[in-house]
DOSEFI-351509 format. One line per field, with one value per residue (C-alpha): x, y, z; residue number from 1; residue in three letters. Coordinates in steps of 0.001 Angstrom, whole numbers, plus 524288, in hexadecimal, padded with zeros to 5 digits. Layout:
BEGIN
c1 <- (X,...)
c2 <- (Y,...)
c3 <- (Z,...)
n <- (NUM,...)
res <- (ALA,...)
//
This chain:
BEGIN
c1 <- (9F442,9F698,A0164,9F718,9F13B,9FEAA,A023D,9F4F6,9F756,A04CC,9FEF0,9F3C9,9FD4D,A061C,9FA7D,9F560,A029C,A040A,9F667,9F0BC,9E2BA,9E324,9E2C9,9D47D,9D10F,9D6DA,9CFA7,9D34F,9E1D9,9E42F,9F003,9ED5A,9F4B3,9FC93,9F811,A05D1,A1182,A1A02,A1368,A1524,A0C02,A0254,9FE4D,9F6BC,9F0EE,9EF01,9F7D2,9F014,9E2F1,9E753,9EE5E,9E1AF,9DAD1,9E614,9E95A,9F78B,A00AD,9FE7E,A0C8E,A119A,A0795,A0BF3,A1A0B,A15CA,A0E5C,A1A3A,A228B,A1886,A1879,A2728,A2DDE,A2418,A285B,A1E34,A2055,A27EA,A2033,A2093,A1866,A138E,A0CBE,A04CC,A0551,A02E8,A0994,A0F4F,A130F,A1CB4,A1C59,A29A5,A2C1E,A303A,A22BE,A1C04,A2485,A20B8,A1269,A1400,A1A94,A0ED4,A0597,A0CAD,A07A8,9FA25,9EF3D,9E7B3,9F348,9F2E6,9E439,9DEFC,9D0E2,9C796,9C74C,9B8BC,9B2AE,9A4AF,999C2,99845,98D62,99067,984C7,98934,9863A,97766,97273,9640C,95DDC,95AAF,96413,97244,97D23,98200,98E3D,9886B,989BA,9988D,99AFC,9928E,996A0,9A547,9A666,99DFB,9A5D0,9B2B1,9AE11,9A9AB,9B6FD,9BE50,9B536,9B6E7,9C59C,9C567,9BF27,9B0DC,9A589,99FE4,9929B,98FBE,98188,97C72,96FBD,9698D,95D6B,95419,9472A,93F9B,935FF,93E1E,93A77,92C6B,93133,93ADC,93032,926CA,9318A,93591,927C3,9251C,931C1,93C8B,944AB,948F7,9543B,95A23,9582C,960BB,96B6D,96C64,962BF,96641,9663B,95963,952C3,9578F,9520F,94515,944B7,947DD,93D74,93306,936A9,9347D,9277A,9230F,92501,91D41,9128E,90CD6,9067A,913DE,91883,90CBD,90F80,91DB9,9193D,9101D,91B7A,9236D,9183D,91725,925D3,9252B,91960,920D6,91B23,92240,923E4,9295F,93228,937C6,93A69,9407E,94976,94D9D,950DD,95978,96056,962CA,96809,97111,976B1,979D2,97F6D,987D3,98EA1,992C8,996CD,99ED3,9A648,9A8DF,9ACBB,9A24C,99A7F,98F33,98BCB,97D61,973A5,9690A,960C8,95604,94BA4,95268,94DA1,93F72,93991,94100,93C05,92E5B,932F4,93E2C,93518,92BCF,936EB,93BD8,92E21,92C21,93900,93572,9409F,93770,92A29,91FAE,92092,916FD,913FF,92250,92A74,93689,9420B,944AD,94FDA,95064,95868,964A2,96D67,96FFC,967E3,97407,97735,9693E,96623,95782,95817,95ACA,95CEC,953B1,95124,95792,94F9C,952A8,94865,94604,94ABA,94563,94951,93D3D,93CB2,92F00,927DA,919AC,915F0,91C77,928B6,93649,9428F,9514D,95228,94968,95101,95E14,959B1,95518,961FA,9699D,96185,9644B,972BC,97436,96BA7,96F17,97D5B,9807A,98707,98FE0,990F9,9887F,98E0F,985EC,98DD0,983D8,98489,985A6,97804,97277,97931,96C9C,965DD,97065,97199,96317,963EB,96F5A,968B2,95C4D,964F3,969E9,95BCD,95971,96545,96CF6,97B62,9864F,9904A,9869C,98D4A,988DC,994ED,99120,9972F,99645,992F9,99A07,99A9C,99DB1,9A808,99D6F,99C69,98E6F,9899E,9905D,98710,9876A,9875B,978A2,976A3,9744B,97A44,986A2,98525,98F7F,990A1,99452,99E49,9A4E5,9A4EB,9AA87,9B52F,9B98D,9B92B,9C18D,9CAE9,9CBE2,9D0A4,9DADD,9DFB0,9E0C9,9E879,9F1E6,9F3E4,9EE58,9F5D1,9EEB5,9E598,9D793,9D20D,9DC11,9D935,9CAB9,9CD26,9D624,9CC36,9C1E2,9CAAA,9CEE1,9C169,9BA03,9C564,9C4DF,9B666,9B85E,9C480,9BE7F,9B37B,9BB6D,9C5DC,9BB93,9B6DD,9A9CC,9A253,9A787,9A1DF,9AB78,9AC98,9AC14,9B78F,9BB78,9C8BB,9CCB8,9C7A3,9CF6E,9DBEF,9E89E,9ED47,9E74B,9DDDF,9D7C9,9D659,9DE8A,9E9D0,9E985,9E7A6,9F356,9FB60,9F801,9FB92,A08CD,A0B7A,A0735,A1080,A1BCF,A18B9,A169C,A2496,A2948,A20D8,A1AC4,A0D5F,A0B6D,A026B,A0D57,A17FA,A1CEA,A2948,A3118,A3386,A2DB5,A30C8,A3A8A,A34FA,A3EDB,A39B2,A2F14,A25F4,A2785,A2400,A1853,A1323,A14F9,A0E1D,A0220,A0229,A015C,9F5FD,9ED19,9EA61,9E62A,9DDD7,9D517,9CEFD,9CC7B,9C3E1,9B84E,9B86A,9B089,9AEF1,9B937,9BEEC,9C553,9CF92,9D428,9D39A,9DBD6,9E589,9E741,9E97C,9F400,9FA25,9FA78,A00AA,A0ACB,A0DE0,A1008,A1975,A20A2,A2108,A2736,A3116,A3513,A38C0,A336B,A3873,A4574,A4856,A500D,A50C8,A478A,A4467,A3DE8,A3690,A3234,A2CD8,A25ED,A1F7D,A1A94,A157B,A0EDE,A080C,A03C9,9FD68,9F704,9F190,9ECAC,9E62D,9DFFD,9DC12,9D655,9CFA2,9C8DE,9C409,9BF0F,9C900,9D0BB,9DF20,9E3ED,9F231,9F3E1,9EDC5)
c2 <- (A879C,A7A8A,A713C,A6815,A7310,A776B,A69C1,A6851,A74EF,A7075,A639A,A6A4A,A735E,A6811,A6050,A6BE7,A6E26,A5FBB,A5C73,A6958,A6775,A590D,A5CF3,A6097,A5236,A5002,A4F04,A57D4,A5732,A5442,A549C,A4D63,A4B1E,A3E9D,A3439,A2EA2,A37A9,A2E07,A3385,A41BF,A4BE3,A4D1A,A449D,A45D1,A3B4D,A4513,A3D86,A30F2,A37BC,A3F1F,A335A,A2BB0,A36DA,A39F0,A2B74,A2D42,A25E4,A2BE6,A2B00,A30F6,A3BE8,A3DF4,A3F5C,A49B2,A50D9,A50B8,A5649,A611A,A63C9,A6581,A6807,A6D96,A7696,A704F,A61CF,A56D7,A4E62,A4006,A3593,A29CC,A1D56,A1DDF,A2CB9,A338E,A40C4,A42D3,A4FDF,A500E,A5DB5,A639C,A665E,A7424,A768A,A713D,A7ABF,A8649,A82D4,A8245,A8F89,A9557,A8EEA,A95C3,AA2EC,A9E36,A9DEC,A94B5,A8B4A,A8A1B,A87C5,A9053,A94C2,A90EA,A99A4,A9707,A9991,A951C,A97A0,A8A7A,A8727,A7BB7,A7570,A6D24,A6870,A6B26,A6572,A654D,A6EE7,A6987,A5E29,A5D5D,A5B6E,A4D71,A4672,A4556,A5412,A5353,A503F,A5AC2,A652B,A62F5,A6010,A6BD2,A7512,A7053,A71F6,A7FBB,A8314,A7DB9,A83E6,A9125,A8F72,A8CE0,A9A33,A969B,A9DA3,A9359,A9416,A89DF,A86A0,A7E33,A796F,A7523,A6CAC,A7676,A725F,A65B8,A5C78,A5AB2,A687F,A6473,A5B78,A657E,A6FF8,A66FC,A62C0,A70DA,A740A,A6799,A6108,A6B47,A6D85,A7BE8,A7A09,A6EE8,A76CC,A8193,A7831,A6FFA,A7464,A6ACF,A5EC6,A632E,A6563,A582E,A518E,A5877,A53DF,A45C4,A457E,A4B4C,A4227,A369F,A3C54,A3DEC,A2F5E,A2C0F,A3669,A39E0,A45EA,A4BA7,A4903,A5095,A5BF4,A5C3C,A5CBD,A67EC,A6F48,A6D76,A7280,A7E73,A80E3,A7F8F,A88A4,A934B,A9212,A9C60,A942B,A887A,A90F3,A970E,A89B9,A850F,A90FE,A8E6D,A804E,A84EE,A8F35,A85EF,A7BAE,A8578,A899B,A7B69,A78B5,A84EE,A8006,A73BB,A7B1B,A848E,A794F,A73D9,A8164,A8087,A8C3B,A8E38,A9A08,A9669,A8DAA,A8D1C,A8199,A7A8B,A841F,A8F72,A8A25,A872C,A924F,A8E1F,A8011,A81B0,A8ADE,A8191,A75E5,A7DEE,A8250,A7461,A7004,A7B3A,A77F7,A69A8,A6540,A6065,A59DE,A53DB,A4565,A3F0D,A4C4B,A4FF6,A5914,A5225,A53CF,A4812,A44B4,A4CD1,A427C,A4AD1,A4053,A3239,A2A0D,A25D3,A340D,A38F3,A3C68,A3B61,A2D08,A204D,A12D2,A0853,9FAFA,9FF13,A0B85,A19C7,A1F0C,A2D54,A32DA,A40B6,A4BF7,A4FDE,A5E8C,A5F85,A54A2,A5130,A57FE,A6491,A6341,A65DE,A5D8A,A5F24,A5F37,A6B33,A726D,A6F04,A7411,A80C5,A819E,A802E,A8B08,A942C,A914C,A939C,A9FC1,AA641,AA279,AA0D6,A93F8,A8DBC,A8144,A7AE2,A6F78,A66DE,A5F71,A54D0,A4618,A3C9F,A375B,A43CA,A416D,A3E5E,A4A52,A53C6,A4D85,A4FF0,A5DEC,A614B,A5AD2,A62AE,A6EC4,A6A17,A68AD,A76B3,A7B6F,A7EAF,A7B2E,A7C78,A752F,A6D78,A630C,A58F4,A575A,A49FD,A42A3,A356F,A317C,A31A7,A2403,A1E39,A13B7,A09AF,A0FF4,A1418,A2238,A2885,A27F4,A28C4,A1C16,A1D04,A1EAA,A2D57,A367E,A3CC8,A4B7D,A5428,A5BA2,A4F01,A4BB6,A58EF,A57FB,A4A46,A4E20,A59A1,A5199,A46DB,A50DC,A578B,A4AEE,A491D,A5723,A55FB,A4939,A4EEF,A5C4E,A5D3C,A69B5,A7245,A7CBA,A77D7,A81C3,A7E03,A6F8B,A727B,A79A6,A6EEF,A6467,A6C16,A6D19,A5ED7,A5932,A60B6,A5F8C,A50CE,A5064,A58FF,A522C,A44B1,A495E,A50E6,A4689,A3D4B,A3C31,A42E5,A384A,A2D8A,A294D,A2A12,A24BC,A2E5D,A2A1D,A32C3,A2C61,A2DE7,A3BDF,A409B,A38E2,A4097,A37D4,A34C4,A3C17,A4490,A52CC,A5131,A4BDF,A57DC,A60EF,A5A97,A5CCE,A6B3C,A6B9A,A65B9,A7077,A7AE8,A7572,A773F,A859A,A87C9,A8359,A8D4C,A982F,A9A7B,A98AD,A8F98,A99AF,AA3CC,A9B4E,AA0FB,A9F42,AA699,A9A53,A8D13,A81CB,A775F,A699E,A5EB0,A53B6,A4B1A,A4DFA,A5C96,A5A78,A51FE,A5C3B,A66CA,A5E20,A5D60,A6BA0,A7090,A6767,A6F01,A781D,A6C82,A6597,A70A2,A749A,A6653,A6431,A6B80,A63B1,A58FD,A5E9B,A55A1,A5B68,A4E38,A520B,A5D01,A5478,A49FD,A541B,A5A2E,A4CD2,A49D7,A571E,A547F,A4720,A4D1F,A5792,A4D4F,A460E,A52C6,A5638,A4925,A493F,A5793,A5EDB,A6C9C,A73F8,A6C9C,A6FD7,A7C0F,A871D,A8736,A78DB,A7CAF,A87C2,A7EB1,A74D6,A7F76,A83A6,A75BA,A759C,A82DC,A7F12,A722D,A798E,A834F,A78EA,A70AD,A7C80,A80FC,A734D,A6F44,A7C73,A797D,A6D04,A752C,A6F7D,A7781,A74A4,A7730,A7B0A,A721C,A6515)
c3 <- (0C2ED,0C98E,0C56B,0BFD9,0B7B1,0B330,0AE91,0A802,0A0AE,09C32,0977D,0906F,0895F,08559,08022,07894,07252,06F42,06A63,065D7,0612A,064BA,0730E,07189,07129,07E92,08B50,096B1,09981,0A7EC,0B0AA,0BD66,0CA02,0C8F5,0D283,0D3A2,0D57F,0CE0E,0C1EE,0C57F,0CB48,0C004,0B49D,0A7F9,09F57,0942A,08AE2,08C8E,08B01,07EDE,0790F,0786A,07191,0685F,0663A,06A5A,07350,080E7,0857C,078C7,07A3E,08856,083AB,079DF,084AB,08D91,082C0,08129,08FA6,08FF7,09CF4,0A698,0B1B0,0BA8E,0B88D,0B254,0A8D7,0A527,09EA9,0A62E,0A1FC,09582,094A5,0A19B,0A252,0AFDE,0B5E8,0C137,0C729,0C9EF,0D889,0D4C0,0CEE4,0DB1D,0E2C5,0DA2D,0DBC7,0EA98,0EA28,0E32F,0ED0C,0F840,0F3E6,0EFE2,0FA17,0F114,0F0B5,0E1F7,0E0AC,0D5BB,0D6FF,0CC2C,0C033,0BEF0,0CC57,0CE70,0D7F0,0DEB5,0E832,0F113,0F7DA,1035D,11128,1107A,11D65,120FF,12A5C,137E8,1362C,13AC1,130F9,130E6,12C52,11EB5,11D32,11E6D,1102D,109F2,113C5,11326,10490,10138,109C6,1041D,0F619,0F97B,0FF3F,0F375,0E96A,0F00A,0F092,0E1FE,0DFCA,0DE2E,0E483,0ED93,0F412,0FE79,10145,10C69,10638,1130E,113AD,119D4,113A7,112CB,1190B,1257C,12997,12BFB,136BE,13C0B,13C98,143B4,14D04,14F7E,153AE,15B6F,15FCA,16062,16CAD,16BCA,17560,16D8C,16125,16680,16ACE,15E70,153F0,1491C,151CB,157FE,14AE4,14625,15242,15031,14212,145DA,15076,147C2,13CA2,145C7,14A46,13C2C,139E2,14617,14547,137EC,13DDF,14114,13338,12E07,1372D,13289,12461,127E2,12E19,1219D,1192D,121FE,12070,111B3,11174,11897,12653,12E69,13ABC,13388,12B3F,13788,13DAC,130EB,13093,13E99,13B1E,13003,13834,14396,13A36,133A4,140BF,143E9,1367D,136A3,142E1,13BA4,12F58,1378C,13DB3,1301F,12AF8,12061,11BBF,11254,10A2D,109EB,110DF,10679,10A9B,10355,10824,10143,0F432,0F7B3,0EFD0,0E393,0E34D,0DD5D,0D272,0CF7D,0CDD9,0C591,0BCB8,0BAE3,0B723,0AD9D,0A6EC,0A5C3,0AE74,0B924,0B846,0C0B2,0C448,0CDC0,0D383,0D5AB,0CD2F,0C81C,0BEF3,0B63D,0AD0D,0A0A0,09984,0990D,09F1E,09C12,0A590,0AD1A,0B054,0B1E7,0C029,0BD5A,0B950,0C057,0BA96,0BF7D,0B983,0ACDA,0AB82,0ADEA,0B72B,0BAA6,0C7A8,0C741,0D000,0D7AE,0D989,0DF3D,0E64B,0E3A7,0F06C,0EBDD,0F41A,0EEC4,0EFC4,0F0AA,0E1CD,0E10C,0EB80,0E55F,0D818,0DE4A,0E5A5,0D8FA,0D2D5,0DE2B,0DE7C,0CFED,0CF2E,0DC18,0DE1B,0CF8D,0D2E1,0C8BC,0D0AC,0DB14,0E2AB,0EBA9,0F5E3,0F8B1,0FB03,0EF9A,0F274,0EC51,0DF48,0D7DE,0DD83,0D906,0CBA9,0C9C9,0CECD,0C5F9,0BA71,0BCA2,0BC1C,0AEE0,0AA42,0AEAC,0A704,0B346,0B2E9,0BCC1,0C4B8,0CCEF,0D523,0DEC4,0E747,0EC60,0F7B0,0FE56,10C43,1194E,11F1C,12C52,12E1B,12B3A,11DA7,12067,12179,12D31,138F0,147BE,14F97,15143,142A8,1429D,1388B,13E08,13FB7,13999,14664,14D5B,142D0,14468,1534A,152DA,14928,1517A,15E04,15805,15236,15F6A,165AC,15B08,15C3F,16B10,169EC,15FE3,16605,173EF,1773B,16D5D,172E2,17432,16AAB,16063,16273,160AF,153D0,14ED1,1523B,14AD2,13ECC,13F5D,1421F,137C8,12E58,13009,12C76,12087,11B54,11D2B,11469,10A72,1088D,1030A,0F523,0F738,0EFEF,0F8CF,105C6,1110A,11ED2,12A16,13290,13E11,14032,1320A,13113,13CC7,13A49,13999,12E8C,12160,118E0,1239A,1275C,133CD,12B9E,122D1,12E6A,134FD,1289A,1292B,137A7,1346D,12A79,13413,13E56,134D2,1331B,141AF,143A4,13992,13F59,131FE,12BDC,12050,11A15,119B5,113A7,106D2,0FED5,0F4B1,0ECCC,0EA27,0F34A,0EFA7,0EEE4,0F026,0F89D,0F2C6,0FE35,0FB83,0ED3A,0F0C8,0FA4B,0EFF5,0E602,0EEBD,0F2C8,0E4D2,0E1F4,0EB1B,0DFAF,0D758,0E174,0E63D,0D921,0D597,0E197,0DBD2,0CF11,0D58B,0E348,0E94B,0F5D9,0F894,0EE58,0F73B,10363,0FCD3,0F7E0,1055E,10B53,1012D,103E9,11293,1106B,10770,1117D,11C12,11316,11032,11EAA,12206,116D9,11653,122D5,12235,12E11,12E3E,12001,11C90,112C8,1073A,10922,115F6,10F4F,10456,10DF8,115AF,108F0,10702,11503,1138C,106E8,10CE3,1181E,10EF4,105E3,1114E,11769,10AAF,1066F,11378,1143B,10758,10DD0,11932,122BB,12C9B,12F07,13CE6,13E65,14A22,14DD1)
n <- (1,2,3,4,5,6,7,8,9,10,11,12,13,14,15,16,17,18,19,20,21,22,23,24,25,26,27,28,29,30,31,32,33,34,35,36,37,38,39,40,41,42,43,44,45,46,47,48,49,50,51,52,53,54,55,56,57,58,59,60,61,62,63,64,65,66,67,68,69,70,71,72,73,74,75,76,77,78,79,80,81,82,83,84,85,86,87,88,89,90,91,92,93,94,95,96,97,98,99,100,101,102,103,104,105,106,107,108,109,110,111,112,113,114,115,116,117,118,119,120,121,122,123,124,125,126,127,128,129,130,131,132,133,134,135,136,137,138,139,140,141,142,143,144,145,146,147,148,149,150,151,152,153,154,155,156,157,158,159,160,161,162,163,164,165,166,167,168,169,170,171,172,173,174,175,176,177,178,179,180,181,182,183,184,185,186,187,188,189,190,191,192,193,194,195,196,197,198,199,200,201,202,203,204,205,206,207,208,209,210,211,212,213,214,215,216,217,218,219,220,221,222,223,224,225,226,227,228,229,230,231,232,233,234,235,236,237,238,239,240,241,242,243,244,245,246,247,248,249,250,251,252,253,254,255,256,257,258,259,260,261,262,263,264,265,266,267,268,269,270,271,272,273,274,275,276,277,278,279,280,281,282,283,284,285,286,287,288,289,290,291,292,293,294,295,296,297,298,299,300,301,302,303,304,305,306,307,308,309,310,311,312,313,314,315,316,317,318,319,320,321,322,323,324,325,326,327,328,329,330,331,332,333,334,335,336,337,338,339,340,341,342,343,344,345,346,347,348,349,350,351,352,353,354,355,356,357,358,359,360,361,362,363,364,365,366,367,368,369,370,371,372,373,374,375,376,377,378,379,380,381,382,383,384,385,386,387,388,389,390,391,392,393,394,395,396,397,398,399,400,401,402,403,404,405,406,407,408,409,410,411,412,413,414,415,416,417,418,419,420,421,422,423,424,425,426,427,428,429,430,431,432,433,434,435,436,437,438,439,440,441,442,443,444,445,446,447,448,449,450,451,452,453,454,455,456,457,458,459,460,461,462,463,464,465,466,467,468,469,470,471,472,473,474,475,476,477,478,479,480,481,482,483,484,485,486,487,488,489,490,491,492,493,494,495,496,497,498,499,500,501,502,503,504,505,506,507,508,509,510,511,512,513,514,515,516,517,518,519,520,521,522,523,524,525,526,527,528,529,530,531,532,533,534,535,536,537,538,539,540,541,542,543,544,545,546,547,548,549,550,551,552,553,554,555,556,557,558,559,560,561,562,563,564,565,566,567,568,569,570,571,572,573,574,575,576,577,578,579,580,581,582,583,584,585,586,587)
res <- (MET,THR,ILE,LYS,GLU,THR,LEU,SER,GLN,HIS,LEU,GLN,THR,ALA,LEU,LYS,ASN,LEU,LEU,GLY,ASP,ASN,LEU,SER,CYS,ALA,CYS,LYS,ILE,ASN,VAL,GLU,ILE,ALA,GLN,ASP,LEU,ARG,TYR,GLY,ASP,TYR,GLN,SER,ASN,ALA,ALA,MET,VAL,LEU,ALA,ARG,GLN,LEU,LYS,LYS,ASN,PRO,ARG,ALA,LEU,ALA,GLU,ASP,ILE,LEU,GLN,GLY,LEU,GLY,GLU,LEU,PRO,GLU,ALA,GLU,THR,GLU,ILE,ALA,GLY,PRO,GLY,PHE,ILE,ASN,PHE,ARG,VAL,ARG,PRO,SER,PHE,PHE,ALA,GLN,THR,LEU,PHE,SER,MET,LEU,GLY,ASP,PRO,ARG,LEU,GLY,VAL,VAL,ALA,THR,SER,ASN,PRO,LYS,THR,ILE,ILE,ILE,ASP,PHE,SER,ALA,PRO,ASN,VAL,ALA,LYS,PRO,MET,HIS,VAL,GLY,HIS,ILE,ARG,SER,THR,ILE,ILE,GLY,ASP,THR,LEU,ALA,ARG,ILE,ALA,ARG,PHE,MET,GLY,ASN,LYS,VAL,ILE,THR,ASP,ASN,HIS,ILE,GLY,ASP,TRP,GLY,THR,GLN,PHE,GLY,MET,ILE,LEU,TRP,GLY,TRP,LYS,ASN,LYS,LEU,ASN,PRO,GLU,LEU,LEU,GLN,LYS,ASP,PRO,ILE,ALA,THR,LEU,LEU,GLU,VAL,TYR,LYS,ASN,VAL,ASN,THR,LEU,CYS,LYS,GLU,GLN,PRO,SER,VAL,LEU,LYS,GLU,CYS,LYS,ASP,GLU,LEU,VAL,LYS,LEU,GLN,SER,GLY,ASP,SER,GLU,ASN,LEU,GLU,ILE,TRP,LYS,GLN,CYS,ILE,GLN,LEU,THR,LYS,VAL,GLY,LEU,GLU,LYS,ILE,TYR,LYS,ARG,LEU,ASP,ILE,HIS,PHE,ASP,TYR,TRP,LEU,GLY,GLU,SER,PHE,TYR,ASN,ASP,ALA,LEU,SER,PRO,LEU,VAL,GLN,ASN,LEU,MET,GLU,ARG,GLY,ILE,ALA,ARG,GLU,SER,ASP,GLY,ALA,ILE,CYS,VAL,PHE,SER,ASP,GLY,PHE,HIS,ASP,PRO,GLN,GLN,ASP,PRO,PHE,LEU,VAL,SER,LYS,ASN,GLY,GLN,TRP,LEU,PRO,VAL,PRO,ALA,ILE,ILE,ARG,LYS,ALA,ASP,GLY,GLY,PHE,LEU,TYR,ALA,THR,THR,ASP,LEU,ALA,THR,LEU,ASP,TYR,ARG,ILE,ASN,HIS,PHE,HIS,ALA,ASP,ALA,ILE,TRP,TYR,VAL,VAL,GLY,ALA,ALA,GLN,ASP,LYS,HIS,PHE,LYS,GLN,ILE,PHE,ASP,ILE,GLU,ARG,MET,ARG,GLY,VAL,THR,GLY,ASP,PHE,ARG,HIS,VAL,ALA,PHE,GLY,SER,ILE,LEU,GLY,LYS,ASP,ARG,ARG,PRO,PHE,LYS,THR,ARG,ASP,GLY,GLU,THR,VAL,SER,LEU,GLN,ASP,VAL,ILE,ASP,GLU,ALA,ILE,GLU,ARG,ALA,SER,ARG,VAL,VAL,HIS,GLU,LYS,ASN,PRO,THR,LEU,PRO,GLU,GLU,GLU,LYS,LYS,ASN,ILE,ALA,GLN,ALA,VAL,GLY,ILE,GLY,ALA,ILE,LYS,PHE,ALA,GLU,LEU,SER,GLN,ASN,ARG,LEU,SER,ASP,TYR,ILE,PHE,ASP,TRP,ASP,LYS,MET,LEU,ALA,LEU,THR,GLY,ASP,THR,ALA,PRO,TYR,LEU,GLN,ASN,SER,PHE,VAL,ARG,VAL,CYS,SER,ILE,PHE,ARG,LYS,THR,ASN,THR,ASP,PHE,GLU,SER,ILE,GLN,SER,GLU,LYS,ALA,PRO,ILE,LEU,LYS,HIS,GLU,SER,GLU,ILE,GLN,LEU,ALA,ARG,LEU,LEU,VAL,ARG,PHE,ALA,GLU,VAL,VAL,PRO,ALA,ILE,LEU,ASP,ASP,CYS,ARG,PRO,ASN,LEU,LEU,ALA,ALA,TYR,LEU,TYR,ASP,LEU,ALA,ARG,SER,PHE,HIS,SER,PHE,TYR,GLU,ALA,CYS,PRO,VAL,LEU,ARG,SER,GLU,GLY,PHE,GLU,ARG,GLU,SER,ARG,LEU,ILE,LEU,CYS,ALA,LEU,THR,ALA,ARG,VAL,LEU,LYS,LYS,GLY,MET,GLY,LEU,LEU,GLY,ILE,THR,LEU,PRO,GLU,ARG,MET)
//
């Protein structure tokens, strides 16, 4: 149990003893981290909330609560302002908590008591197209959520729902047969297929006859033509090989690659079922789902306000020409994930622009009587310094491969400047860890709903809220243990450390909060909470390092400070690992 949970339990018991049945009228009783250490480590506004409901003076009620709490072994208590209850944790209790963390590989984080099967749908590039900078957010956020959800004890299934079906394949098939250079295809399949698609797309605009031939190729594919199916399969396989190289560099893995085509056979029966149940109906030749009036208009995803009227915005699940859309495929995908994987939760890490789409999909599930933890984990855009979508100088979308190469190249120069005597292979590995870590941390340190500016200099800086700063903090801890000829992972103690200096107490304060931060991340899928925590921890360690000599101290004071160093290294390694970031021991 974390310190926060322990204090909450004490408060709940005191309130129950004080108010008895009257407590049932109260809202949830919270103990939160204090934003200002002048008011202690934790605070609760329970007295003020209850006072309004019970029509009592809040400060007088707070005094009664404190009397009921008595003297706590964990913290001193006081009243502040109109009735805040403050908890100032005793250094001895911080020390005892650190002592228990030493022998705990989970560093105090307790796995969920209610594990779920969670499917996380992320990355999802299109076949025959390279991944671009816009894929960074979905790919990195999705992977991090998967790592954290698994660490919390859930069964996590990751699915790369690739775009492997659609009208673009008519052009790719025609180009394969008429424009393809086999030698270039072998050297760089994704770039070659993209170039073929671009060239054929241009031809289609110039020559209507080519456009017709492309449509014919698509019809043949959809009808099961063996030649076109074989070409299509080769496109998918070649694309996967190229994508896997990028995912390997990012240390990202998927359990499944079930693309759009996997659900083709389920689409017609799905539409038929929705029509038979009265959920969908024909409109101008198309089959659509309209509002069923369940929501207020302001919250209804099937309505839009225009000129003072609420107008229908249906979800089209079959076009007038018989073709299906993303909505149809996503509904079939939900069915499969629920029925085959028995998913309790399905999370889609997709850009905020798709908000309306997912609201409609989830609402159709409600109409069908299907419930679950369905989430659209939305995110904003990556911008250039001009605050416009990040592009190359000639206006092209920046490829993810180029971003990774550039990050590693820049990191390599920094590593060589800082430590030119390192062996070349070690410098290469460090540059890989620093470069990719910089990309990931720049993403994960943001509120996912905010846009952010892609800034190389800031990302790779050794100071500030960056991966290199945290990696450098870890390196500093490792250097301490190299000098003692010990390993921070092996440090143990027969008794709790002694915390005297304020910087020791502050570092301890942050270390024990790791167990509070990690579980909270999944409440609203906010990995930036962990990134911010790790940055605060690194800053606190640097302050401790400057104020409290470790190797020059003696006796148990030295052992206590080595314990603080060891736990700092362990928490940084575990925390950054949950973000998918490697920590080198030298830089």
